[in-house]
N, CA, C and O of each residue as an XYZ file, in Angstrom:
748
protein
N      15.880      0.238     -1.134
C      16.309      0.660      0.186
C      15.452      1.835      0.637
O      14.987      2.625     -0.185
N      15.247      1.946      1.927
C      14.454      3.023      2.482
C      14.899      3.334      3.888
O      15.845      2.742      4.408
N      14.204      4.271      4.492
C      14.610      4.728      5.818
C      13.993      3.925      6.951
O      14.459      4.016      8.086
N      12.953      3.138      6.674
C      12.286      2.413      7.744
C      11.555      1.214      7.147
O      10.874      1.351      6.131
N      11.684      0.056      7.758
C      11.031     -1.148      7.249
C       9.514     -0.988      7.240
O       8.853     -1.363      6.271
N       8.971     -0.440      8.298
C       7.514     -0.248      8.364
C       7.028      0.660      7.236
O       5.962      0.435      6.664
N       7.808      1.670      6.926
C       7.432      2.596      5.853
C       7.460      1.899      4.500
O       6.575      2.118      3.672
N       8.467      1.061      4.266
C       8.534      0.320      3.009
C       7.357     -0.645      2.892
O       6.751     -0.756      1.827
N       7.030     -1.344      3.983
C       5.881     -2.250      3.983
C       4.616     -1.475      3.630
O       3.831     -1.907      2.787
N       4.426     -0.331      4.279
C       3.229      0.480      4.033
C       3.184      0.999      2.597
O       2.113      1.033      1.992
N       4.322      1.401      2.046
C       4.354      1.863      0.654
C       3.945      0.749     -0.300
O       3.152      0.968     -1.216
N       4.485     -0.441     -0.086
C       4.119     -1.574     -0.942
C       2.639     -1.899     -0.774
O       1.935     -2.103     -1.764
N       2.163     -1.950      0.458
C       0.773     -2.302      0.714
C      -0.174     -1.268      0.109
O      -1.215     -1.623     -0.442
N       0.185      0.001      0.211
C      -0.641      1.072     -0.361
C      -0.638      1.043     -1.883
O      -1.530      1.612     -2.512
N       0.346      0.393     -2.478
C       0.449      0.311     -3.937
C      -0.270     -0.911     -4.508
O      -0.324     -1.095     -5.724
N      -0.810     -1.727     -3.638
C      -1.508     -2.936     -4.069
C      -2.936     -2.576     -4.475
O      -3.648     -1.931     -3.705
N      -3.363     -2.980     -5.668
C      -4.767     -2.741     -6.036
C      -5.695     -3.411     -5.028
O      -5.490     -4.568     -4.663
N      -6.708     -2.685     -4.584
C      -7.617     -3.194     -3.563
C      -9.003     -2.631     -3.828
O      -9.159     -1.434     -4.067
N     -10.006     -3.497     -3.784
C     -11.375     -3.050     -4.045
C     -12.344     -3.702     -3.057
O     -11.977     -4.606     -2.306
N     -13.572     -3.226     -3.076
C     -14.624     -3.762     -2.215
C     -14.749     -5.271     -2.440
O     -14.780     -5.738     -3.579
N     -14.821     -6.017     -1.347
C     -14.986     -7.459     -1.428
C     -13.684     -8.250     -1.413
O     -13.701     -9.462     -1.195
N     -12.549     -7.576     -1.644
C     -11.257     -8.271     -1.560
C     -11.010     -8.694     -0.119
O     -11.569     -8.119      0.816
N     -10.162     -9.712      0.049
C      -9.836    -10.218      1.389
C      -8.344    -10.099      1.648
O      -7.519    -10.424      0.794
N      -8.018     -9.631      2.836
C      -6.643     -9.540      3.309
C      -6.546    -10.444      4.539
O      -7.297    -10.281      5.501
N      -5.627    -11.385      4.496
C      -5.382    -12.252      5.646
C      -4.108    -11.762      6.317
O      -3.066    -11.666      5.669
N      -4.177    -11.453      7.601
C      -3.007    -10.924      8.305
C      -2.847    -11.630      9.644
O      -3.819    -11.883     10.355
N      -1.606    -11.938      9.966
C      -1.314    -12.644     11.218
C      -1.702    -11.783     12.418
O      -1.511    -10.567     12.415
N      -2.235    -12.420     13.418
C      -2.596    -11.718     14.664
C      -1.375    -11.087     15.316
O      -1.480    -10.050     15.971
N      -0.221    -11.712     15.135
C       0.998    -11.230     15.790
C       1.914    -10.488     14.820
O       3.113    -10.367     15.072
N       1.357     -9.985     13.705
C       2.156     -9.172     12.798
C       2.501     -7.865     13.521
O       1.914     -7.543     14.554
N       3.447     -7.128     12.973
C       3.869     -5.853     13.550
C       2.679     -4.902     13.579
O       1.913     -4.838     12.618
N       2.520     -4.168     14.665
C       1.391     -3.252     14.843
C       1.225     -2.255     13.712
O       0.104     -2.001     13.272
N       2.324     -1.686     13.236
C       2.239     -0.727     12.127
C       1.697     -1.368     10.862
O       0.945     -0.736     10.121
N       2.071     -2.617     10.607
C       1.552     -3.327      9.437
C       0.049     -3.541      9.576
O      -0.705     -3.330      8.626
N      -0.381     -3.960     10.758
C      -1.805     -4.189     10.991
C      -2.583     -2.891     10.831
O      -3.631     -2.875     10.186
N      -2.085     -1.806     11.410
C      -2.790     -0.522     11.307
C      -2.933     -0.071      9.858
O      -3.993      0.419      9.467
N      -1.881     -0.228      9.055
C      -1.967      0.145      7.646
C      -2.943     -0.748      6.897
O      -3.682     -0.268      6.037
N      -2.957     -2.036      7.209
C      -3.894     -2.959      6.565
C      -5.332     -2.629      6.943
O      -6.219     -2.653      6.090
N      -5.569     -2.321      8.218
C      -6.916     -1.949      8.672
C      -7.391     -0.711      7.926
O      -8.521     -0.678      7.438
N      -6.551      0.297      7.835
C      -6.939      1.541      7.163
C      -7.269      1.296      5.694
O      -8.305      1.747      5.205
N      -6.388      0.580      4.988
C      -6.637      0.304      3.563
C      -7.902     -0.509      3.369
O      -8.705     -0.205      2.487
N      -8.093     -1.547      4.189
C      -9.282     -2.386      4.061
C     -10.547     -1.563      4.294
O     -11.513     -1.677      3.538
N     -10.542     -0.746      5.324
C     -11.701      0.094      5.634
C     -11.993      1.050      4.483
O     -13.138      1.172      4.048
N     -10.965      1.723      3.993
C     -11.152      2.688      2.902
C     -11.669      2.040      1.627
O     -12.467      2.642      0.909
N     -11.229      0.829      1.337
C     -11.600      0.156      0.092
C     -12.854     -0.707      0.227
O     -13.414     -1.137     -0.781
N     -13.299     -0.965      1.445
C     -14.420     -1.875      1.639
C     -13.995     -3.329      1.523
O     -14.804     -4.203      1.212
N     -12.721     -3.578      1.776
C     -12.190     -4.944      1.741
C     -12.367     -5.578      3.120
O     -12.593     -4.887      4.114
N     -12.261     -6.881      3.157
C     -12.412     -7.630      4.397
C     -11.028     -7.961      4.957
O     -10.176     -8.490      4.244
N     -10.811     -7.650      6.224
C      -9.550     -7.969      6.886
C      -9.804     -9.121      7.844
O     -10.644     -9.027      8.739
N      -9.077    -10.199      7.648
C      -9.258    -11.404      8.470
C      -7.944    -11.717      9.166
O      -6.898    -11.790      8.521
N      -7.994    -11.901     10.482
C      -6.814    -12.273     11.242
C      -6.586    -13.776     11.102
O      -7.506    -14.578     11.260
N      -5.348    -14.134     10.806
C      -5.007    -15.551     10.693
C      -5.086    -16.210     12.064
O      -4.608    -15.646     13.048
N      -5.679    -17.385     12.139
C      -5.792    -18.086     13.422
C      -4.428    -18.576     13.906
O      -3.514    -18.807     13.115
N      -4.320    -18.726     15.214
C      -3.077    -19.217     15.808
C      -3.348    -20.490     16.609
O      -4.471    -20.767     17.030
N      -2.287    -21.237     16.797
C      -2.357    -22.424     17.643
C      -2.270    -21.979     19.103
O      -2.044    -20.803     19.384
N      -2.447    -22.914     20.018
C      -2.314    -22.588     21.445
C      -0.901    -22.116     21.774
O      -0.701    -21.379     22.739
N       0.073    -22.535     20.979
C       1.467    -22.134     21.203
C       1.773    -20.744     20.647
O       2.878    -20.237     20.839
N       0.811    -20.121     19.960
C       1.025    -18.774     19.431
C       1.564    -18.730     18.012
O       1.963    -17.669     17.531
N       1.578    -19.876     17.338
C       2.048    -19.935     15.950
C       0.855    -19.843     15.003
O      -0.250    -20.265     15.344
N       1.081    -19.291     13.815
C       0.022    -19.260     12.821
C      -0.400    -20.688     12.505
O       0.444    -21.540     12.226
N      -1.686    -20.950     12.546
C      -2.225    -22.280     12.266
C      -2.343    -22.429     10.752
O      -3.246    -21.861     10.137
N      -1.439    -23.185     10.159
C      -1.349    -23.301      8.701
C      -2.599    -23.952      8.107
O      -3.100    -23.478      7.088
N      -3.109    -25.007      8.706
C      -4.293    -25.688      8.168
C      -5.498    -24.750      8.162
O      -6.222    -24.673      7.170
N      -5.711    -24.047      9.254
C      -6.834    -23.108      9.314
C      -6.615    -21.922      8.378
O      -7.566    -21.419      7.779
N      -5.375    -21.476      8.252
C      -5.071    -20.373      7.329
C      -5.380    -20.785      5.900
O      -5.958    -20.008      5.140
N      -4.998    -22.002      5.527
C      -5.254    -22.498      4.171
C      -6.744    -22.512      3.856
O      -7.148    -22.236      2.727
N      -7.555    -22.832      4.850
C      -9.005    -22.878      4.645
C      -9.599    -21.490      4.406
O     -10.706    -21.379      3.879
N      -8.890    -20.445      4.781
C      -9.386    -19.072      4.597
C      -9.081    -18.504      3.211
O      -9.724    -17.549      2.777
N      -8.121    -19.077      2.529
C      -7.705    -18.547      1.225
C      -8.728    -18.940      0.161
O      -9.049    -20.117     -0.004
N      -9.232    -17.940     -0.554
C     -10.126    -18.194     -1.677
C      -9.833    -17.198     -2.787
O      -8.867    -16.440     -2.701
N     -10.655    -17.192     -3.827
C     -10.397    -16.348     -5.002
C     -10.451    -14.856     -4.698
O      -9.969    -14.055     -5.499
N     -11.023    -14.462     -3.564
C     -11.078    -13.041     -3.183
C      -9.830    -12.586     -2.445
O      -9.647    -11.388     -2.229
N      -8.966    -13.518     -2.053
C      -7.782    -13.191     -1.251
C      -6.741    -12.485     -2.113
O      -6.255    -13.042     -3.098
N      -6.405    -11.255     -1.733
C      -5.426    -10.459     -2.483
C      -4.108    -10.307     -1.739
O      -3.102     -9.922     -2.334
N      -4.104    -10.607     -0.431
C      -2.871    -10.479      0.344
C      -2.898    -11.404      1.548
O      -3.930    -11.600      2.190
N      -1.732    -11.966      1.833
C      -1.481    -12.716      3.059
C      -0.273    -12.049      3.683
O       0.744    -11.853      3.017
N      -0.376    -11.697      4.964
C       0.670    -10.915      5.618
C       1.070    -11.560      6.939
O       0.214    -11.946      7.735
N       2.381    -11.673      7.167
C       2.860    -12.282      8.407
C       4.267    -11.807      8.711
O       5.019    -11.445      7.805
N       4.617    -11.810      9.974
C       5.984    -11.534     10.414
C       6.704    -12.858     10.621
O       6.122    -13.814     11.134
N       7.958    -12.913     10.226
C       8.741    -14.138     10.379
C       8.968    -14.477     11.850
O       9.024    -15.648     12.224
N       9.096    -13.461     12.664
C       9.220    -13.625     14.115
C       8.290    -12.604     14.744
O       8.382    -11.411     14.452
N       7.408    -13.060     15.592
C       6.478    -12.154     16.260
C       7.254    -11.275     17.241
O       7.844    -11.776     18.198
N       7.251     -9.973     17.001
C       8.022     -9.080     17.870
C       7.442     -9.016     19.276
O       8.150     -8.670     20.221
N       6.171     -9.343     19.424
C       5.540     -9.253     20.740
C       6.025    -10.322     21.703
O       6.050    -10.096     22.913
N       6.419    -11.507     21.178
C       6.899    -12.544     22.090
C       7.963    -13.439     21.481
O       8.261    -14.495     22.039
N       8.538    -13.056     20.368
C       9.736    -13.694     19.850
C       9.628    -15.071     19.241
O      10.656    -15.707     19.007
N       8.436    -15.561     18.975
C       8.304    -16.879     18.376
C       8.542    -16.824     16.869
O       7.991    -15.974     16.169
N       9.363    -17.735     16.389
C       9.571    -17.847     14.950
C       8.299    -18.439     14.336
O       7.850    -19.519     14.720
N       7.742    -17.719     13.390
C       6.494    -18.132     12.761
C       6.766    -18.998     11.525
O       7.825    -18.869     10.912
N       5.846    -19.861     11.157
C       6.045    -20.759     10.016
C       5.768    -20.056      8.677
O       4.861    -20.447      7.942
N       6.548    -19.024      8.370
C       6.283    -18.248      7.150
C       6.546    -19.064      5.885
O       5.904    -18.833      4.860
N       7.474    -20.006      5.940
C       7.720    -20.853      4.770
C       6.498    -21.722      4.484
O       6.089    -21.853      3.330
N       5.914    -22.313      5.520
C       4.716    -23.137      5.357
C       3.528    -22.285      4.913
O       2.728    -22.719      4.084
N       3.409    -21.078      5.460
C       2.332    -20.176      5.061
C       2.476    -19.809      3.584
O       1.485    -19.720      2.859
N       3.716    -19.599      3.149
C       3.964    -19.264      1.748
C       3.699    -20.408      0.793
O       3.522    -20.182     -0.404
N       3.669    -21.633      1.297
C       3.427    -22.792      0.426
C       1.936    -23.069      0.219
O       1.575    -23.941     -0.570
N       1.074    -22.342      0.915
C      -0.372    -22.515      0.737
C      -0.750    -22.048     -0.673
O      -0.370    -20.949     -1.076
N      -1.485    -22.857     -1.417
C      -1.939    -22.394     -2.736
C      -2.786    -21.128     -2.587
O      -3.636    -21.021     -1.702
N      -2.525    -20.182     -3.476
C      -3.257    -18.913     -3.421
C      -3.506    -18.423     -4.846
O      -2.822    -18.845     -5.778
N      -4.475    -17.543     -5.013
C      -4.743    -17.009     -6.353
C      -3.504    -16.311     -6.917
O      -2.675    -15.797     -6.166
N      -3.388    -16.300     -8.223
C      -2.229    -15.679     -8.868
C      -2.120    -14.192     -8.574
O      -1.041    -13.615     -8.702
N      -3.209    -13.572     -8.188
C      -3.201    -12.145     -7.884
C      -2.930    -11.849     -6.414
O      -2.890    -10.684     -6.018
N      -2.744    -12.880     -5.604
C      -2.530    -12.718     -4.164
C      -1.048    -12.500     -3.876
O      -0.200    -13.287     -4.295
N      -0.752    -11.426     -3.158
C       0.618    -11.114     -2.763
C       0.864    -11.575     -1.327
O       0.009    -11.424     -0.455
N       2.044    -12.136     -1.103
C       2.425    -12.615      0.220
C       3.487    -11.674      0.788
O       4.599    -11.582      0.267
N       3.121    -10.975      1.869
C       3.993    -10.018      2.550
C       4.642    -10.702      3.750
O       3.944    -11.268      4.591
N       5.968    -10.655      3.836
C       6.671    -11.193      4.997
C       7.513    -10.071      5.615
O       8.367     -9.476      4.959
N       7.248     -9.805      6.883
C       8.036     -8.837      7.639
C       9.172     -9.610      8.298
O       8.950    -10.399      9.217
N      10.382     -9.376      7.821
C      11.547    -10.087      8.337
C      12.333     -9.294      9.363
O      13.502     -9.593      9.606
N      11.717     -8.288      9.972
C      12.427     -7.379     10.876
C      13.153     -8.085     12.004
O      14.289     -7.729     12.320
N      12.527     -9.073     12.615
C      13.137     -9.754     13.748
C      13.926    -10.993     13.317
O      14.434    -11.732     14.161
N      14.029    -11.222     11.988
C      14.605    -12.475     11.505
C      15.854    -12.305     10.649
O      16.825    -13.041     10.824
N      15.845    -11.346      9.726
C      16.952    -11.189      8.777
C      18.241    -10.929      9.550
O      18.336     -9.966     10.312
N      19.219    -11.783      9.350
C      20.485    -11.682     10.062
C      20.559    -12.606     11.266
O      21.652    -12.886     11.759
N      19.429    -13.080     11.742
C      19.405    -14.011     12.862
C      19.387    -15.454     12.355
O      20.044    -16.323     12.926
N      18.639    -15.703     11.290
C      18.609    -17.015     10.645
C      18.310    -16.803      9.168
O      17.891    -15.721      8.756
N      18.529    -17.846      8.382
C      18.329    -17.709      6.939
C      16.846    -17.554      6.623
O      16.013    -18.362      7.031
N      16.549    -16.509      5.895
C      15.190    -16.249      5.430
C      15.323    -15.512      4.109
O      15.906    -14.430      4.050
N      14.781    -16.100      3.051
C      14.888    -15.486      1.735
C      13.511    -15.326      1.119
O      12.562    -16.014      1.493
N      13.416    -14.407      0.169
C      12.181    -14.190     -0.560
C      11.719    -15.488     -1.227
O      10.570    -15.887     -1.041
N      12.592    -16.165     -2.007
C      12.129    -17.416     -2.626
C      11.900    -18.537     -1.617
O      10.985    -19.341     -1.795
N      12.700    -18.605     -0.575
C      12.550    -19.670      0.416
C      11.225    -19.607      1.144
O      10.661    -20.637      1.514
N      10.727    -18.392      1.351
C       9.439    -18.205      2.016
C       8.294    -18.116      1.014
O       7.136    -17.971      1.405
N       8.614    -18.203     -0.290
C       7.616    -18.010     -1.352
C       6.927    -16.657     -1.194
O       5.745    -16.512     -1.503
N       7.671    -15.680     -0.714
C       7.124    -14.346     -0.474
C       7.185    -13.497     -1.743
O       7.980    -13.747     -2.649
N       6.323    -12.492     -1.775
C       6.340    -11.514     -2.862
C       6.938    -10.197     -2.406
O       7.551     -9.479     -3.196
N       6.762     -9.880     -1.139
C       7.313     -8.657     -0.555
C       7.949     -9.067      0.771
O       7.306     -9.712      1.599
N       9.208     -8.694      0.969
C       9.877     -8.967      2.238
C      10.625     -7.709      2.646
O      11.346     -7.114      1.845
N      10.450     -7.313      3.886
C      11.117     -6.109      4.391
C      11.934     -6.450      5.629
O      11.673     -7.439      6.316
N      12.923     -5.614      5.896
C      13.729     -5.742      7.117
C      14.492     -4.449      7.345
O      14.914     -3.803      6.385
N      14.676     -4.063      8.601
C      15.528     -2.917      8.913
C      16.984     -3.362      8.964
O      17.279     -4.547      9.119
N      17.877     -2.407      8.833
C      19.293     -2.719      8.966
C      19.749     -2.756     10.410
O      20.798     -3.330     10.703
N      19.001     -2.166     11.315
C      19.475     -1.917     12.678
C      19.335     -3.081     13.648
O      19.942     -3.047     14.718
N      18.583     -4.082     13.326
C      18.387     -5.162     14.299
C      19.514     -6.179     14.185
O      20.632     -5.890     14.611
N      19.264     -7.335     13.638
C      20.261     -8.400     13.573
C      21.367     -8.130     12.564
O      22.395     -8.805     12.592
N      21.185     -7.176     11.688
C      22.242     -6.835     10.735
C      23.212     -5.817     11.326
O      24.267     -5.552     10.750
N      22.859     -5.253     12.464
C      23.710     -4.335     13.225
C      23.994     -3.017     12.503
O      25.009     -2.371     12.763
N      23.110     -2.627     11.610
C      23.252     -1.342     10.931
C      22.691     -0.228     11.800
O      22.176     -0.473     12.891
N      22.796      0.977     11.311
C      22.269      2.124     12.040
C      20.785      2.324     11.793
O      20.194      1.696     10.915
N      20.199      3.203     12.579
C      18.793      3.569     12.357
C      18.675      4.271     11.010
O      19.646      4.818     10.487
N      17.467      4.244     10.463
C      17.225      4.935      9.207
C      17.673      4.159      7.984
O      17.870      4.741      6.918
N      17.839      2.841      8.128
C      18.241      1.987      7.007
C      17.322      0.768      6.980
O      17.153      0.077      7.984
N      16.737      0.521      5.822
C      15.860     -0.643      5.673
C      15.904     -1.107      4.228
O      16.371     -0.397      3.337
N      15.407     -2.315      4.023
C      15.397     -2.853      2.662
C      14.091     -3.598      2.412
O      13.434     -4.090      3.329
N      13.749     -3.656      1.142
C      12.567     -4.388      0.716
C      12.931     -5.149     -0.551
O      13.545     -4.598     -1.464
N      12.550     -6.407     -0.595
C      12.737     -7.219     -1.795
C      11.361     -7.511     -2.372
O      10.403     -7.740     -1.633
N      11.268     -7.503     -3.694
C       9.995     -7.726     -4.377
C      10.139     -8.837     -5.408
O      11.124     -8.884     -6.145
N       9.164     -9.723     -5.460
C       9.142    -10.766     -6.484
C       8.703    -10.155     -7.818
O       8.243     -9.014     -7.868
N       8.849    -10.917     -8.875
C       8.372    -10.464    -10.183
C       6.868    -10.217    -10.152
O       6.385     -9.265    -10.765
N       6.124    -11.068     -9.441
C       4.678    -10.872     -9.319
C       4.374     -9.536     -8.650
O       3.511     -8.790     -9.112
N       5.079     -9.233     -7.565
C       4.855     -7.962     -6.875
C       5.167     -6.785     -7.794
O       4.429     -5.800     -7.812
N       6.248     -6.882     -8.551
C       6.593     -5.785     -9.465
C       5.511     -5.574    -10.523
O       5.277     -4.446    -10.956
N       4.858     -6.643    -10.936
C       3.769     -6.514    -11.912
C       2.485     -6.009    -11.264
O       1.764     -5.216    -11.870
N       2.185     -6.454    -10.038
C       0.908     -6.127     -9.385
C       0.876     -4.750     -8.713
O      -0.156     -4.080     -8.718
N       1.984     -4.340     -8.148
C       1.993     -3.080     -7.413
C       1.999     -1.910     -8.389
O       2.799     -1.869     -9.324
N       1.110     -0.975     -8.163
C       1.025      0.208     -9.014
C       2.023      1.254     -8.522
O       2.776      1.012     -7.578
N       2.020      2.402     -9.162
C       2.940      3.471     -8.771
C       2.771      3.781     -7.281
O       1.646      3.946     -6.809
N       3.870      3.862     -6.545
C       3.776      4.156     -5.107
C       3.047      5.466     -4.838
O       3.081      6.393     -5.647
N       2.393      5.521     -3.695
C       1.649      6.713     -3.311
C       2.600      7.902     -3.089
O       2.235      9.055     -3.321
N       3.815      7.602     -2.639
C       4.861      8.613     -2.498
C       5.951      8.277     -3.503
O       6.429      7.144     -3.554
N       6.341      9.258     -4.296
C       7.394      9.016     -5.265
C       8.518     10.019     -5.061
O       8.319     11.101     -4.508
N       9.669      9.647     -5.509
C      10.853     10.475     -5.423
C      11.455     10.531     -6.816
O      11.264      9.614     -7.615
N      12.159     11.567     -7.104
C      12.693     11.730     -8.458
C      13.644     10.622     -8.874
O      13.870     10.428    -10.069
N      14.202      9.897     -7.930
C      15.095      8.794     -8.283
C      14.346      7.491     -8.552
O      14.958      6.502     -8.957
N      13.036      7.478     -8.334
C      12.234      6.266     -8.450
C      11.728      6.006     -9.869
O      10.960      5.072    -10.100
N      12.155      6.823    -10.798
C      11.708      6.651    -12.177
C      12.199      7.813    -13.025
O      13.222      8.430    -12.728
N      11.463      8.096    -14.071
C      11.846      9.166    -14.990
C      10.834     10.299    -14.926
O       9.645     10.109    -15.181
N      11.328     11.475    -14.581
C      10.506     12.683    -14.558
C      10.654     13.318    -15.924
O      11.745     13.734    -16.313
N       9.561     13.391    -16.641
C       9.588     13.839    -18.031
C       9.403     15.350    -18.144
O       8.872     15.978    -17.229
N       9.836     15.935    -19.256
C       9.699     17.385    -19.456
C       8.255     17.893    -19.352
O       8.038     19.051    -18.995
N       7.268     17.048    -19.659
C       5.863     17.471    -19.555
C       5.307     17.286    -18.135
O       4.097     17.376    -17.927
N       6.191     17.025    -17.160
C       5.871     16.805    -15.746
C       5.157     15.489    -15.472
O       4.671     15.279    -14.360
N       5.082     14.606    -16.446
C       4.586     13.265    -16.158
C       5.735     12.465    -15.540
O       6.900     12.845    -15.656
N       5.400     11.378    -14.895
C       6.407     10.566    -14.226
C       6.211      9.120    -14.622
O       5.105      8.588    -14.526
N       7.257      8.493    -15.058
C       7.247      7.079    -15.428
C       8.009      6.317    -14.344
O       9.235      6.402    -14.268
N       7.263      5.552    -13.484
C       7.956      4.842    -12.401
C       8.882      3.773    -12.956
O       8.632      3.218    -14.026
N       9.949      3.486    -12.226
C      10.887      2.441    -12.613
C      10.202      1.092    -12.634
O       9.171      0.895    -11.991
N      10.778      0.168    -13.375
C      10.181     -1.164    -13.478
C      10.674     -2.111    -12.394
O      10.124     -3.201    -12.236
N      11.690     -1.722    -11.648
C      12.214     -2.595    -10.597
C      11.853     -2.036     -9.227
O      11.110     -1.060     -9.123
N      12.376     -2.652     -8.188
C      12.019     -2.281     -6.806
C      12.482     -0.875     -6.449
O      11.998     -0.309     -5.469
N      13.396     -0.300     -7.208
C      13.852      1.057     -6.895
C      12.754      2.101     -7.031
O      12.943      3.243     -6.613
N      11.613      1.738     -7.606
C      10.508      2.701     -7.700
C      10.004      3.104     -6.308
O       9.305      4.107     -6.165
N      10.362      2.315     -5.281
C       9.958      2.627     -3.905
C      11.058      3.368     -3.131
O      10.843      3.753     -1.982
N      12.209      3.568     -3.733
C      13.331      4.198     -3.029
C      13.180      5.716     -2.967
O      12.580      6.342     -3.840
N      13.744      6.280     -1.905
C      13.854      7.719     -1.775
C      15.249      8.148     -2.247
O      16.179      7.342     -2.256
N      15.383      9.382     -2.626
C      16.643      9.908     -3.156
C      17.802      9.652     -2.206
O      18.878      9.239     -2.639
N      17.602      9.886     -0.951
C      18.678      9.718      0.026
C      18.944      8.251      0.309
O      19.821      7.925      1.110
């Protein structure tokens, strides 16, 4: 749990190993904050950021997206519903595209969770985020992130840590938790 879905997405994305030559595929209609964080990370690491093609109707083109996935692909990122114009995106079909074992699939469920059924396993996602305030009718400052076993293995220690996210040792070293709570803040 966290205070903002965008912040949780950014924390997970910043914790993903990324190096020169890696490829990130991101939907053209993903949330602006997600795109900005992906652009910054790709630029800093020398990775390639590729926008997923869309159909004339504004949906992610699954066939063309599949053709972009190769052994350099480390992340595929998409929003379940494009916040810019409300179209439900084919995230389940995107998640079914064969991808390298090291590739993480990020799904932003902000406009979807609580409106229709969308699950981490159903979308074959590795990281899924959503705020509490939209279709779940929660207050501001509440968000959640679910992580697959692959994501828990691939994501390194978060760039921001809180004392509740693991074990703070007497020698001032920190051992991050093994589950998704390593991304949680104390509050």
